[in-house]
PDB file as gemmi writes it, atoms N, CA and C in Angstrom:
CRYST1    1.000    1.000    1.000  90.00  90.00  90.00 P 1                      
ATOM      1  N   MET A   1     -36.044   5.130 153.819  1.00  0.00           N  
ATOM      2  CA  MET A   1     -35.842   4.662 152.183  1.00  0.00           C  
ATOM      3  C   MET A   1     -34.409   5.118 151.876  1.00  0.00           C  
ATOM      4  N   ALA A   2     -33.568   4.386 151.443  1.00  0.00           N  
ATOM      5  CA  ALA A   2     -32.180   4.682 151.023  1.00  0.00           C  
ATOM      6  C   ALA A   2     -32.151   5.302 149.811  1.00  0.00           C  
ATOM      7  N   MET A   3     -31.205   6.275 149.536  1.00  0.00           N  
ATOM      8  CA  MET A   3     -30.931   6.834 148.285  1.00  0.00           C  
ATOM      9  C   MET A   3     -30.079   5.807 147.458  1.00  0.00           C  
ATOM     10  N   PRO A   4     -30.475   6.086 146.148  1.00  0.00           N  
ATOM     11  CA  PRO A   4     -29.789   5.128 145.089  1.00  0.00           C  
ATOM     12  C   PRO A   4     -28.205   5.675 145.041  1.00  0.00           C  
ATOM     13  N   ASP A   5     -27.373   4.574 144.716  1.00  0.00           N  
ATOM     14  CA  ASP A   5     -26.053   4.858 144.582  1.00  0.00           C  
ATOM     15  C   ASP A   5     -25.747   5.631 143.222  1.00  0.00           C  
ATOM     16  N   THR A   6     -25.230   6.781 143.070  1.00  0.00           N  
ATOM     17  CA  THR A   6     -25.021   7.413 141.920  1.00  0.00           C  
ATOM     18  C   THR A   6     -23.590   7.535 141.487  1.00  0.00           C  
ATOM     19  N   GLY A   7     -22.692   6.553 142.297  1.00  0.00           N  
ATOM     20  CA  GLY A   7     -21.195   6.633 141.902  1.00  0.00           C  
ATOM     21  C   GLY A   7     -20.519   7.989 142.270  1.00  0.00           C  
ATOM     22  N   GLY A   8     -21.153   8.836 143.424  1.00  0.00           N  
ATOM     23  CA  GLY A   8     -20.668   9.948 143.698  1.00  0.00           C  
ATOM     24  C   GLY A   8     -21.018  11.199 142.822  1.00  0.00           C  
ATOM     25  N   ARG A   9     -21.708  10.978 141.825  1.00  0.00           N  
ATOM     26  CA  ARG A   9     -22.270  11.941 140.810  1.00  0.00           C  
ATOM     27  C   ARG A   9     -23.704  12.271 141.158  1.00  0.00           C  
ATOM     28  N   ARG A  10     -24.285  13.290 141.005  1.00  0.00           N  
ATOM     29  CA  ARG A  10     -25.631  13.682 141.047  1.00  0.00           C  
ATOM     30  C   ARG A  10     -26.435  13.107 140.014  1.00  0.00           C  
ATOM     31  N   LYS A  11     -27.591  12.850 140.238  1.00  0.00           N  
ATOM     32  CA  LYS A  11     -28.493  12.581 139.165  1.00  0.00           C  
ATOM     33  C   LYS A  11     -28.644  13.498 138.149  1.00  0.00           C  
ATOM     34  N   ARG A  12     -28.954  13.006 136.921  1.00  0.00           N  
ATOM     35  CA  ARG A  12     -29.087  13.916 135.743  1.00  0.00           C  
ATOM     36  C   ARG A  12     -30.153  15.025 136.052  1.00  0.00           C  
ATOM     37  N   GLY A  13     -29.959  16.039 135.828  1.00  0.00           N  
ATOM     38  CA  GLY A  13     -30.788  17.106 135.877  1.00  0.00           C  
ATOM     39  C   GLY A  13     -30.662  17.898 137.234  1.00  0.00           C  
ATOM     40  N   SER A  14     -29.825  17.461 138.016  1.00  0.00           N  
ATOM     41  CA  SER A  14     -29.426  18.107 139.248  1.00  0.00           C  
ATOM     42  C   SER A  14     -28.167  19.056 139.111  1.00  0.00           C  
ATOM     43  N   ALA A  15     -28.057  20.027 139.859  1.00  0.00           N  
ATOM     44  CA  ALA A  15     -26.903  21.010 139.770  1.00  0.00           C  
ATOM     45  C   ALA A  15     -25.612  20.284 139.658  1.00  0.00           C  
ATOM     46  N   TRP A  16     -24.693  20.609 138.976  1.00  0.00           N  
ATOM     47  CA  TRP A  16     -23.444  20.147 138.839  1.00  0.00           C  
ATOM     48  C   TRP A  16     -22.487  21.270 139.268  1.00  0.00           C  
ATOM     49  N   SER A  17     -22.059  21.545 140.440  1.00  0.00           N  
ATOM     50  CA  SER A  17     -21.468  22.733 141.097  1.00  0.00           C  
ATOM     51  C   SER A  17     -19.931  22.522 140.579  1.00  0.00           C  
ATOM     52  N   LEU A  18     -19.303  23.854 140.739  1.00  0.00           N  
ATOM     53  CA  LEU A  18     -17.896  23.947 140.528  1.00  0.00           C  
ATOM     54  C   LEU A  18     -17.079  22.925 141.496  1.00  0.00           C  
ATOM     55  N   SER A  19     -17.600  22.777 142.680  1.00  0.00           N  
ATOM     56  CA  SER A  19     -16.857  21.886 143.513  1.00  0.00           C  
ATOM     57  C   SER A  19     -16.980  20.448 142.919  1.00  0.00           C  
ATOM     58  N   ASN A  20     -18.029  20.012 142.567  1.00  0.00           N  
ATOM     59  CA  ASN A  20     -18.255  18.643 141.820  1.00  0.00           C  
ATOM     60  C   ASN A  20     -17.223  18.503 140.788  1.00  0.00           C  
ATOM     61  N   ALA A  21     -17.156  19.567 139.926  1.00  0.00           N  
ATOM     62  CA  ALA A  21     -16.241  19.480 138.781  1.00  0.00           C  
ATOM     63  C   ALA A  21     -14.715  19.377 139.305  1.00  0.00           C  
ATOM     64  N   HIS A  22     -14.363  20.095 140.081  1.00  0.00           N  
ATOM     65  CA  HIS A  22     -13.128  19.972 140.917  1.00  0.00           C  
ATOM     66  C   HIS A  22     -12.717  18.785 141.406  1.00  0.00           C  
ATOM     67  N   GLU A  23     -13.659  18.059 142.185  1.00  0.00           N  
ATOM     68  CA  GLU A  23     -13.548  16.704 142.725  1.00  0.00           C  
ATOM     69  C   GLU A  23     -13.227  15.781 141.599  1.00  0.00           C  
ATOM     70  N   VAL A  24     -13.792  15.758 140.578  1.00  0.00           N  
ATOM     71  CA  VAL A  24     -13.668  14.701 139.518  1.00  0.00           C  
ATOM     72  C   VAL A  24     -12.626  15.248 138.474  1.00  0.00           C  
ATOM     73  N   GLY A  25     -11.886  16.133 138.773  1.00  0.00           N  
ATOM     74  CA  GLY A  25     -10.774  16.696 137.818  1.00  0.00           C  
ATOM     75  C   GLY A  25     -11.124  17.165 136.477  1.00  0.00           C  
ATOM     76  N   GLN A  26     -12.401  17.805 136.425  1.00  0.00           N  
ATOM     77  CA  GLN A  26     -12.847  18.385 135.196  1.00  0.00           C  
ATOM     78  C   GLN A  26     -12.152  19.882 135.068  1.00  0.00           C  
ATOM     79  N   LEU A  27     -12.385  20.395 133.889  1.00  0.00           N  
ATOM     80  CA  LEU A  27     -11.880  22.003 133.690  1.00  0.00           C  
ATOM     81  C   LEU A  27     -13.126  22.606 133.206  1.00  0.00           C  
ATOM     82  N   VAL A  28     -13.099  23.763 133.352  1.00  0.00           N  
ATOM     83  CA  VAL A  28     -14.400  24.515 132.822  1.00  0.00           C  
ATOM     84  C   VAL A  28     -14.202  25.455 131.582  1.00  0.00           C  
ATOM     85  N   LEU A  29     -14.763  24.867 130.560  1.00  0.00           N  
ATOM     86  CA  LEU A  29     -14.551  25.596 129.055  1.00  0.00           C  
ATOM     87  C   LEU A  29     -15.620  26.651 129.036  1.00  0.00           C  
ATOM     88  N   VAL A  30     -15.019  27.904 128.842  1.00  0.00           N  
ATOM     89  CA  VAL A  30     -16.001  29.126 128.764  1.00  0.00           C  
ATOM     90  C   VAL A  30     -15.812  29.500 127.258  1.00  0.00           C  
ATOM     91  N   ARG A  31     -16.920  29.628 126.456  1.00  0.00           N  
ATOM     92  CA  ARG A  31     -16.579  29.975 125.141  1.00  0.00           C  
ATOM     93  C   ARG A  31     -17.707  31.025 124.560  1.00  0.00           C  
ATOM     94  N   CYS A  32     -17.283  31.918 123.807  1.00  0.00           N  
ATOM     95  CA  CYS A  32     -18.162  32.990 123.461  1.00  0.00           C  
ATOM     96  C   CYS A  32     -18.806  32.444 122.056  1.00  0.00           C  
ATOM     97  N   GLY A  33     -20.061  32.230 121.897  1.00  0.00           N  
ATOM     98  CA  GLY A  33     -20.754  31.869 120.825  1.00  0.00           C  
ATOM     99  C   GLY A  33     -20.635  32.818 119.523  1.00  0.00           C  
ATOM    100  N   LEU A  34     -20.379  34.115 119.908  1.00  0.00           N  
ATOM    101  CA  LEU A  34     -20.236  35.059 118.851  1.00  0.00           C  
ATOM    102  C   LEU A  34     -18.902  35.161 118.245  1.00  0.00           C  
ATOM    103  N   CYS A  35     -17.883  35.090 119.140  1.00  0.00           N  
ATOM    104  CA  CYS A  35     -16.370  35.283 118.628  1.00  0.00           C  
ATOM    105  C   CYS A  35     -15.907  33.823 118.505  1.00  0.00           C  
ATOM    106  N   ASN A  36     -16.427  32.942 119.250  1.00  0.00           N  
ATOM    107  CA  ASN A  36     -15.662  31.614 119.259  1.00  0.00           C  
ATOM    108  C   ASN A  36     -14.383  31.481 120.048  1.00  0.00           C  
ATOM    109  N   VAL A  37     -14.245  32.539 120.974  1.00  0.00           N  
ATOM    110  CA  VAL A  37     -13.144  32.532 121.900  1.00  0.00           C  
ATOM    111  C   VAL A  37     -13.437  31.384 122.895  1.00  0.00           C  
ATOM    112  N   LYS A  38     -12.281  30.757 123.142  1.00  0.00           N  
ATOM    113  CA  LYS A  38     -12.368  29.602 124.124  1.00  0.00           C  
ATOM    114  C   LYS A  38     -11.353  29.984 125.226  1.00  0.00           C  
ATOM    115  N   ARG A  39     -11.952  29.547 126.572  1.00  0.00           N  
ATOM    116  CA  ARG A  39     -10.934  29.828 127.679  1.00  0.00           C  
ATOM    117  C   ARG A  39     -11.127  28.635 128.553  1.00  0.00           C  
ATOM    118  N   TRP A  40     -10.092  28.006 129.033  1.00  0.00           N  
ATOM    119  CA  TRP A  40     -10.109  26.992 130.023  1.00  0.00           C  
ATOM    120  C   TRP A  40      -9.845  27.575 131.445  1.00  0.00           C  
ATOM    121  N   TYR A  41     -10.825  27.029 132.460  1.00  0.00           N  
ATOM    122  CA  TYR A  41     -10.442  27.644 133.797  1.00  0.00           C  
ATOM    123  C   TYR A  41     -10.607  26.231 134.801  1.00  0.00           C  
ATOM    124  N   GLN A  42      -9.652  26.481 135.780  1.00  0.00           N  
ATOM    125  CA  GLN A  42      -9.772  25.516 136.886  1.00  0.00           C  
ATOM    126  C   GLN A  42     -10.912  25.739 137.658  1.00  0.00           C  
ATOM    127  N   PRO A  43     -11.885  24.842 137.996  1.00  0.00           N  
ATOM    128  CA  PRO A  43     -13.069  24.983 138.611  1.00  0.00           C  
ATOM    129  C   PRO A  43     -12.903  25.757 140.102  1.00  0.00           C  
ATOM    130  N   GLY A  44     -11.851  25.260 140.624  1.00  0.00           N  
ATOM    131  CA  GLY A  44     -11.327  25.807 142.086  1.00  0.00           C  
ATOM    132  C   GLY A  44     -11.088  27.317 142.017  1.00  0.00           C  
ATOM    133  N   ASP A  45     -10.493  27.862 140.797  1.00  0.00           N  
ATOM    134  CA  ASP A  45     -10.344  29.219 140.795  1.00  0.00           C  
ATOM    135  C   ASP A  45     -11.605  30.041 140.570  1.00  0.00           C  
ATOM    136  N   LEU A  46     -12.544  29.439 139.689  1.00  0.00           N  
ATOM    137  CA  LEU A  46     -13.733  30.194 139.473  1.00  0.00           C  
ATOM    138  C   LEU A  46     -14.617  30.093 140.592  1.00  0.00           C  
ATOM    139  N   ARG A  47     -14.527  28.985 141.450  1.00  0.00           N  
ATOM    140  CA  ARG A  47     -15.198  28.990 142.861  1.00  0.00           C  
ATOM    141  C   ARG A  47     -14.781  29.948 143.869  1.00  0.00           C  
ATOM    142  N   GLU A  48     -13.494  30.390 143.821  1.00  0.00           N  
ATOM    143  CA  GLU A  48     -12.956  31.515 144.631  1.00  0.00           C  
ATOM    144  C   GLU A  48     -13.678  32.802 144.226  1.00  0.00           C  
ATOM    145  N   ILE A  49     -13.862  33.034 142.975  1.00  0.00           N  
ATOM    146  CA  ILE A  49     -14.354  34.419 142.478  1.00  0.00           C  
ATOM    147  C   ILE A  49     -15.778  34.203 142.678  1.00  0.00           C  
ATOM    148  N   PHE A  50     -16.660  33.417 142.296  1.00  0.00           N  
ATOM    149  CA  PHE A  50     -18.051  33.298 142.182  1.00  0.00           C  
ATOM    150  C   PHE A  50     -18.733  32.604 143.159  1.00  0.00           C  
ATOM    151  N   GLY A  51     -18.075  31.841 144.033  1.00  0.00           N  
ATOM    152  CA  GLY A  51     -18.673  30.963 145.089  1.00  0.00           C  
ATOM    153  C   GLY A  51     -19.042  29.531 144.419  1.00  0.00           C  
ATOM    154  N   ASP A  52     -19.397  28.739 145.094  1.00  0.00           N  
ATOM    155  CA  ASP A  52     -19.661  27.365 144.737  1.00  0.00           C  
ATOM    156  C   ASP A  52     -21.074  27.323 144.036  1.00  0.00           C  
ATOM    157  N   ILE A  53     -21.120  27.777 142.771  1.00  0.00           N  
ATOM    158  CA  ILE A  53     -22.323  27.960 142.009  1.00  0.00           C  
ATOM    159  C   ILE A  53     -22.336  26.726 141.090  1.00  0.00           C  
ATOM    160  N   GLU A  54     -23.630  26.485 140.402  1.00  0.00           N  
ATOM    161  CA  GLU A  54     -23.484  25.668 139.451  1.00  0.00           C  
ATOM    162  C   GLU A  54     -22.614  26.044 138.213  1.00  0.00           C  
ATOM    163  N   ALA A  55     -21.991  25.117 137.811  1.00  0.00           N  
ATOM    164  CA  ALA A  55     -20.918  25.329 136.624  1.00  0.00           C  
ATOM    165  C   ALA A  55     -21.633  25.992 135.359  1.00  0.00           C  
ATOM    166  N   GLU A  56     -22.764  25.617 135.185  1.00  0.00           N  
ATOM    167  CA  GLU A  56     -23.398  26.292 133.750  1.00  0.00           C  
ATOM    168  C   GLU A  56     -23.719  27.839 134.176  1.00  0.00           C  
ATOM    169  N   LEU A  57     -23.803  28.244 135.354  1.00  0.00           N  
ATOM    170  CA  LEU A  57     -24.157  29.624 135.734  1.00  0.00           C  
ATOM    171  C   LEU A  57     -23.027  30.576 135.548  1.00  0.00           C  
ATOM    172  N   VAL A  58     -21.745  30.054 135.347  1.00  0.00           N  
ATOM    173  CA  VAL A  58     -20.675  30.777 135.278  1.00  0.00           C  
ATOM    174  C   VAL A  58     -20.640  31.751 134.042  1.00  0.00           C  
ATOM    175  N   GLY A  59     -21.297  31.347 132.835  1.00  0.00           N  
ATOM    176  CA  GLY A  59     -21.309  32.022 131.687  1.00  0.00           C  
ATOM    177  C   GLY A  59     -22.052  33.413 131.861  1.00  0.00           C  
ATOM    178  N   ASN A  60     -23.172  33.176 132.765  1.00  0.00           N  
ATOM    179  CA  ASN A  60     -23.975  34.489 133.095  1.00  0.00           C  
ATOM    180  C   ASN A  60     -23.129  35.576 133.845  1.00  0.00           C  
ATOM    181  N   LYS A  61     -22.007  35.101 134.350  1.00  0.00           N  
ATOM    182  CA  LYS A  61     -21.341  36.152 135.262  1.00  0.00           C  
ATOM    183  C   LYS A  61     -19.915  36.461 134.481  1.00  0.00           C  
ATOM    184  N   MET A  62     -19.728  36.069 133.323  1.00  0.00           N  
ATOM    185  CA  MET A  62     -18.506  36.362 132.501  1.00  0.00           C  
ATOM    186  C   MET A  62     -18.867  37.117 131.271  1.00  0.00           C  
ATOM    187  N   THR A  63     -17.924  37.962 130.752  1.00  0.00           N  
ATOM    188  CA  THR A  63     -18.054  38.837 129.711  1.00  0.00           C  
ATOM    189  C   THR A  63     -16.719  38.278 128.589  1.00  0.00           C  
ATOM    190  N   CYS A  64     -17.134  38.229 127.401  1.00  0.00           N  
ATOM    191  CA  CYS A  64     -15.976  37.923 126.468  1.00  0.00           C  
ATOM    192  C   CYS A  64     -15.105  39.101 126.358  1.00  0.00           C  
ATOM    193  N   GLU A  65     -13.755  38.597 126.455  1.00  0.00           N  
ATOM    194  CA  GLU A  65     -12.661  39.346 126.381  1.00  0.00           C  
ATOM    195  C   GLU A  65     -12.592  40.266 125.094  1.00  0.00           C  
ATOM    196  N   ARG A  66     -13.004  39.525 124.012  1.00  0.00           N  
ATOM    197  CA  ARG A  66     -12.850  40.081 122.708  1.00  0.00           C  
ATOM    198  C   ARG A  66     -14.043  40.985 122.252  1.00  0.00           C  
ATOM    199  N   CYS A  67     -15.344  40.622 122.416  1.00  0.00           N  
ATOM    200  CA  CYS A  67     -16.363  41.430 121.874  1.00  0.00           C  
ATOM    201  C   CYS A  67     -17.043  42.199 123.116  1.00  0.00           C  
ATOM    202  N   GLY A  68     -16.817  41.770 124.315  1.00  0.00           N  
ATOM    203  CA  GLY A  68     -17.379  42.524 125.402  1.00  0.00           C  
ATOM    204  C   GLY A  68     -18.867  42.087 125.743  1.00  0.00           C  
ATOM    205  N   LYS A  69     -19.316  41.002 125.008  1.00  0.00           N  
ATOM    206  CA  LYS A  69     -20.646  40.713 125.234  1.00  0.00           C  
ATOM    207  C   LYS A  69     -20.954  39.451 126.236  1.00  0.00           C  
ATOM    208  N   ASN A  70     -21.923  39.420 127.020  1.00  0.00           N  
ATOM    209  CA  ASN A  70     -22.182  38.483 127.858  1.00  0.00           C  
ATOM    210  C   ASN A  70     -23.205  37.394 127.505  1.00  0.00           C  
ATOM    211  N   GLU A  71     -24.110  37.998 126.478  1.00  0.00           N  
ATOM    212  CA  GLU A  71     -25.320  36.843 126.356  1.00  0.00           C  
ATOM    213  C   GLU A  71     -24.974  35.701 125.518  1.00  0.00           C  
ATOM    214  N   PHE A  72     -23.765  35.706 124.880  1.00  0.00           N  
ATOM    215  CA  PHE A  72     -23.251  34.495 124.061  1.00  0.00           C  
ATOM    216  C   PHE A  72     -22.499  33.492 124.689  1.00  0.00           C  
ATOM    217  N   MET A  73     -22.205  33.849 126.044  1.00  0.00           N  
ATOM    218  CA  MET A  73     -21.276  32.811 126.777  1.00  0.00           C  
ATOM    219  C   MET A  73     -21.870  31.517 127.107  1.00  0.00           C  
ATOM    220  N   HIS A  74     -21.197  30.447 126.646  1.00  0.00           N  
ATOM    221  CA  HIS A  74     -21.573  29.100 126.908  1.00  0.00           C  
ATOM    222  C   HIS A  74     -20.553  28.506 127.825  1.00  0.00           C  
ATOM    223  N   VAL A  75     -20.983  27.605 128.777  1.00  0.00           N  
ATOM    224  CA  VAL A  75     -19.966  26.978 129.511  1.00  0.00           C  
ATOM    225  C   VAL A  75     -20.264  25.398 129.703  1.00  0.00           C  
ATOM    226  N   GLU A  76     -19.260  24.705 129.673  1.00  0.00           N  
ATOM    227  CA  GLU A  76     -19.212  23.259 129.700  1.00  0.00           C  
ATOM    228  C   GLU A  76     -18.178  22.760 130.799  1.00  0.00           C  
ATOM    229  N   THR A  77     -18.437  21.607 131.451  1.00  0.00           N  
ATOM    230  CA  THR A  77     -17.339  21.066 132.255  1.00  0.00           C  
ATOM    231  C   THR A  77     -17.020  19.775 131.322  1.00  0.00           C  
ATOM    232  N   GLN A  78     -15.740  19.762 131.309  1.00  0.00           N  
ATOM    233  CA  GLN A  78     -15.133  18.599 130.552  1.00  0.00           C  
ATOM    234  C   GLN A  78     -13.822  18.018 131.119  1.00  0.00           C  
ATOM    235  N   ASN A  79     -13.532  16.950 130.682  1.00  0.00           N  
ATOM    236  CA  ASN A  79     -12.336  16.260 131.002  1.00  0.00           C  
ATOM    237  C   ASN A  79     -11.364  16.241 129.642  1.00  0.00           C  
ATOM    238  N   PRO A  80     -10.593  17.565 129.761  1.00  0.00           N  
ATOM    239  CA  PRO A  80      -9.885  17.720 128.480  1.00  0.00           C  
ATOM    240  C   PRO A  80      -8.877  16.983 128.037  1.00  0.00           C  
ATOM    241  N   SER A  81      -8.634  16.598 126.784  1.00  0.00           N  
ATOM    242  CA  SER A  81      -7.570  15.830 126.345  1.00  0.00           C  
ATOM    243  C   SER A  81      -6.300  16.417 126.449  1.00  0.00           C  
ATOM    244  N   ALA A  82      -5.137  15.686 126.311  1.00  0.00           N  
ATOM    245  CA  ALA A  82      -3.939  16.189 126.519  1.00  0.00           C  
ATOM    246  C   ALA A  82      -3.537  17.290 125.369  1.00  0.00           C  
ATOM    247  N   ARG A  83      -4.112  17.222 124.365  1.00  0.00           N  
ATOM    248  CA  ARG A  83      -3.886  18.266 123.248  1.00  0.00           C  
ATOM    249  C   ARG A  83      -4.402  19.543 123.730  1.00  0.00           C  
ATOM    250  N   GLU A  84      -5.669  19.700 124.522  1.00  0.00           N  
ATOM    251  CA  GLU A  84      -6.252  20.809 124.872  1.00  0.00           C  
ATOM    252  C   GLU A  84      -5.389  21.360 126.100  1.00  0.00           C  
TER     253      GLU A  84                                                      
END                                                                             
């Protein structure tokens, strides 16, 4: 049985790894929900530090530079606008 064509992206609900984000040119936005500090990262840089993990798991491994807390970290992969 053939796998359905997903256009190179995984099905919804599957892991979106740092490699996947890197391949499609996305950046990783890490934001502290407490301080609202935002940082943009290259997925390839994060992959070198943490390994090729799911992008959303990066927040569990990072601590906010301002408040020093970890439990409020949110992560998104995005195609940033030129302004950002």
